[in-house]
C-alpha positions in Angstrom: -15.4 -40.7 -37.5 -15.8 -40.8 -33.7 -12.3 -42.4 -33.4 -10.8 -39.7 -35.6 -12.5 -37.0 -33.5 -11.1 -38.5 -30.3 -7.6 -38.6 -31.8 -7.9 -34.9 -32.7 -9.1 -34.1 -29.2 -6.2 -35.9 -27.6 -3.7 -34.1 -29.9 -5.2 -30.6 -29.1 -5.2 -31.3 -25.4 -1.6 -32.5 -25.5 -0.6 -29.2 -27.2 -2.4 -27.1 -24.5 -0.9 -29.3 -21.7 2.7 -29.0 -22.9 2.6 -25.4 -24.1 0.2 -23.8 -21.6 -0.1 -26.2 -18.6 -3.8 -27.1 -19.0 -4.1 -30.4 -17.2 -6.6 -32.7 -15.6 -9.1 -32.2 -13.8 -10.4 -29.9 -16.5 -12.5 -26.9 -15.4 -14.9 -25.9 -18.1 -16.7 -22.6 -17.9 -20.1 -23.0 -19.6 -22.3 -20.1 -20.9 -26.0 -19.9 -21.4 -25.9 -20.4 -25.2 -24.1 -23.7 -24.9 -26.6 -25.0 -22.4 -29.7 -24.0 -24.4 -28.3 -25.6 -27.6 -27.4 -28.8 -25.7 -30.9 -28.9 -24.2 -32.4 -28.6 -27.6 -30.4 -31.5 -29.0 -30.9 -33.5 -25.8 -27.2 -33.7 -24.9 -26.1 -34.4 -21.3 -23.3 -31.8 -21.0 -21.7 -33.4 -17.9 -21.3 -36.8 -19.5 -20.3 -35.6 -22.9 -17.6 -33.3 -21.6 -16.0 -36.2 -19.7 -16.1 -38.4 -22.8 -14.8 -35.8 -25.1 -11.9 -34.7 -22.9 -11.2 -38.3 -21.7 -10.7 -37.2 -18.1 -12.2 -35.7 -15.0 -14.2 -32.5 -15.8 -15.9 -29.9 -13.6 -18.5 -27.7 -15.4 -18.7 -24.2 -14.0 -20.9 -21.2 -14.3 -20.8 -17.6 -12.9 -23.5 -15.6 -11.2 -23.8 -13.4 -14.3 -24.5 -16.4 -16.5 -27.3 -17.6 -14.2 -28.7 -14.1 -14.0 -28.8 -13.9 -17.8 -30.6 -17.2 -18.1 -33.2 -16.2 -15.5 -33.7 -12.9 -17.4 -34.6 -14.9 -20.6 -37.6 -16.3 -18.9 -39.4 -19.4 -20.2 -37.1 -19.7 -23.2 -34.1 -20.7 -21.0 -35.9 -22.0 -17.9 -34.6 -25.5 -18.5 -31.0 -24.3 -19.0 -31.2 -22.2 -15.8 -32.3 -25.2 -13.9 -29.3 -27.3 -15.3 -26.9 -24.4 -14.5 -27.9 -24.5 -10.8 -26.4 -28.0 -10.5 -23.0 -26.8 -11.7 -20.1 -25.4 -9.7 -20.6 -21.7 -9.1 -17.5 -19.6 -9.9 -17.6 -16.4 -7.9 -17.3 -13.1 -9.8 -16.8 -9.7 -8.3 -19.9 -8.1 -9.9 -22.5 -6.8 -7.5 -24.8 -6.0 -10.4 -24.9 -8.7 -13.0 -23.4 -7.9 -16.4 -23.5 -9.8 -19.7 -22.3 -13.4 -19.6 -19.7 -12.9 -22.4 -18.1 -9.9 -20.6 -18.0 -11.8 -17.3 -16.4 -14.8 -18.9 -13.7 -12.6 -20.6 -13.0 -11.0 -17.3 -12.6 -14.4 -15.6 -10.2 -15.6 -18.3 -8.0 -12.5 -18.1 -5.1 -11.8 -20.5 -3.1 -15.0 -20.0 -5.7 -17.5 -18.7 -3.9 -18.0 -15.4 -6.6 -20.2 -14.0 -6.2 -22.6 -17.0 -9.9 -22.7 -17.8 -11.7 -24.2 -20.8 -14.7 -22.3 -22.3 -17.8 -24.0 -23.7 -19.8 -21.5 -25.7 -21.8 -21.0 -28.9 -21.6 -17.2 -28.9 -19.6 -16.0 -32.0 -18.6 -12.7 -30.5 -17.3 -14.4 -27.4 -15.4 -17.0 -29.5 -13.6 -14.2 -31.5 -12.6 -12.5 -28.3 -11.3 -15.6 -26.7 -9.2 -16.6 -29.8 -7.1 -13.5 -29.2 -6.2 -14.7 -25.7 -3.4 -17.4 -25.8 -3.9 -20.7 -24.0 -7.7 -20.9 -24.0 -9.2 -24.2 -25.3 -12.6 -23.6 -26.8 -15.5 -26.1 -27.0 -18.5 -25.6 -29.2 -21.5 -27.6 -30.6 -21.7 -28.5 -34.2 -25.3 -29.6 -34.3 -25.4 -32.6 -32.0 -21.6 -33.2 -31.9 -19.5 -31.3 -29.3 -16.1 -30.3 -30.7 -12.8 -29.0 -29.4 -11.4 -26.2 -31.6 -7.9 -26.2 -33.0 -5.5 -23.9 -31.2 -5.7 -20.3 -32.3 -2.9 -18.3 -33.9 -2.3 -16.5 -30.6 -1.9 -19.8 -28.7 0.6 -21.1 -31.3 2.6 -17.9 -31.3 2.8 -17.8 -27.5 3.9 -21.5 -27.6 6.7 -20.6 -30.0 7.8 -17.8 -27.8 8.0 -20.0 -24.8 10.1 -22.5 -26.7 12.4 -19.8 -27.9 12.9 -18.5 -24.3 13.8 -22.0 -23.1 16.7 -22.0 -25.7 18.0 -18.7 -24.4 20.0 -18.1 -21.2 18.0 -17.0 -18.2 18.8 -13.9 -16.2 20.5 -15.7 -13.4 22.7 -17.5 -16.0 23.8 -14.4 -17.8 25.9 -13.2 -14.8 27.9 -16.5 -15.0 28.5 -16.4 -18.8 31.8 -14.3 -18.6 33.3 -16.8 -16.2 32.3 -19.7 -18.4 33.7 -18.1 -21.5 37.0 -17.5 -19.7 37.2 -21.1 -18.7 36.5 -22.2 -22.3 39.2 -19.9 -23.6 41.7 -21.2 -21.1 40.8 -24.8 -22.0 41.3 -24.0 -25.7 44.7 -22.4 -25.0 45.9 -25.5 -23.1 44.8 -27.7 -25.9 46.9 -25.7 -28.4 50.1 -26.0 -26.3 52.5 -28.7 -27.4 53.0 -31.2 -24.6 56.6 -31.9 -23.6 57.7 -35.5 -24.0 59.0 -36.9 -20.8 61.9 -39.2 -20.7 61.7 -42.9 -19.7 60.8 -43.4 -16.1 63.0 -45.4 -13.7 61.9 -48.9 -13.1 59.8 -49.7 -10.1 62.2 -50.6 -7.3 59.9 -53.3 -6.0 60.0 -55.1 -9.4 63.9 -55.1 -9.3 64.1 -57.2 -6.1 65.4 -60.7 -6.7 62.8 -63.4 -6.3 63.0 -66.1 -3.6 64.0 -68.9 -6.1 67.1 -67.0 -7.1 68.1 -66.6 -3.5 67.7 -70.3 -2.9 69.7 -71.1 -6.0 72.4 -68.8 -4.9 72.6 -70.5 -1.5 72.4 -74.1 -2.9 75.9 -74.4 -4.6 78.0 -74.2 -1.5 76.2 -77.2 0.0 77.0 -79.2 -3.2 80.6 -78.3 -3.0 80.8 -79.4 0.6 79.2 -82.8 -0.3 81.7 -83.2 -3.2 84.7 -82.6 -0.9 83.5 -85.3 1.7 84.9 -88.8 0.9 82.3 -91.4 -0.5 80.9 -93.9 2.0 82.0 -97.5 1.5 79.4 -100.0 0.3 78.2 -102.7 2.7 79.8 -106.1 2.0 78.2 -109.2 3.3 80.6 -111.4 5.3 81.1 -115.1 4.9 80.1 -115.9 8.5 76.7 -114.3 8.0 76.2 -116.4 4.8 77.1 -119.7 6.7 74.7 -118.8 9.5 71.9 -118.2 7.1 72.6 -121.6 5.3 72.4 -123.5 8.6 69.1 -121.8 9.6 67.5 -122.8 6.3 68.7 -126.4 6.7 67.1 -126.6 10.1 63.8 -125.3 8.7 63.8 -127.7 5.8 64.6 -130.8 7.9 61.8 -130.4 10.4 58.8 -130.8 7.9 60.6 -133.9 6.3 60.7 -135.7 9.5 57.0 -135.1 10.2 56.0 -136.4 6.7 58.1 -139.6 7.1 56.6 -140.4 10.4 53.0 -140.0 9.3 53.3 -141.9 6.0 55.9 -144.5 6.8 58.8 -145.7 4.8 58.3 -146.1 1.0 58.1 -149.5 -0.7 61.3 -151.2 -2.1 62.4 -150.2 -5.6 60.7 -146.7 -5.4 62.5 -143.5 -4.6 61.0 -141.2 -2.1 62.7 -138.1 -3.6 59.8 -137.0 -5.9 57.2 -137.3 -3.1 59.5 -135.5 -0.7 60.1 -132.9 -3.4 56.3 -132.5 -4.1 55.4 -132.1 -0.4 58.3 -130.0 0.4 57.2 -126.5 1.3 58.6 -123.7 -0.7 61.6 -122.3 1.1 63.1 -119.0 0.1 66.8 -118.4 0.3 70.0 -119.2 -1.5 70.8 -122.3 0.6 67.4 -124.1 -0.2 67.9 -123.6 -3.9 71.5 -125.1 -3.8 70.3 -128.2 -1.8 67.4 -128.8 -4.3 69.8 -128.8 -7.2 72.2 -131.3 -5.5 69.4 -133.6 -4.4 67.9 -134.2 -7.9 71.0 -135.8 -9.6 71.6 -138.0 -6.6 68.1 -139.5 -6.8 68.5 -140.2 -10.4 
């Protein structure tokens, strides 16, 4: 049940916060009846208010409330002592009046100070229900409760929401201009748009690319090359061939002499051609190949 009560309290406070601007820290105006009932049931008002409203709270009393508690004598002596520890809200009454009348005067017609009222006086509760935007706290035995919003509070919240949907005074002067603009925009939309012809191509896109220029310049060079006579092929002369044969013979004869001197002459009946051929270094050239072919059949 406690969780359910806390949910209801949060919902009610959200309504007053959004519709009437009642926000934290909450200022609670307490009367003598609430204090006497709380003292009878041993309820610590300051602590319970903070728990119930789930935020910072400031309990407040007026001079008229304190004077009424003092006038009750011993029956409300404990409540008057507790009230002395609360914040004192100044009222303009030189002579103290009834606590309910003083509280109604402090609330006013629209509750501009955004006060909450904690009371157990039925007459005061009925009077406060007619004022919009006044959250009411009362004691149901030992349980402090936050009352549901009154009909006046709900009606004023509906009026505030309806005003938000309507145009403000400073906006009404600009409505004719806005309507004219809307009419002009509608007329433009009804007009048939003329089709424009095809646009000319972009002159930059019509420029020939560089490759085309190069290709256009290349054919004259090819024509010039075709007109020139072909160069004759190089032909090797016979004199150069004879010189190369002589040079290769000189290179081949020099290693043969060295080998013969080192090993000596071969024995009788054996030919020295295979050994000479095996130890003969590989010589490149056309003349070396010819001599090798002629030397083999002679040895055989």
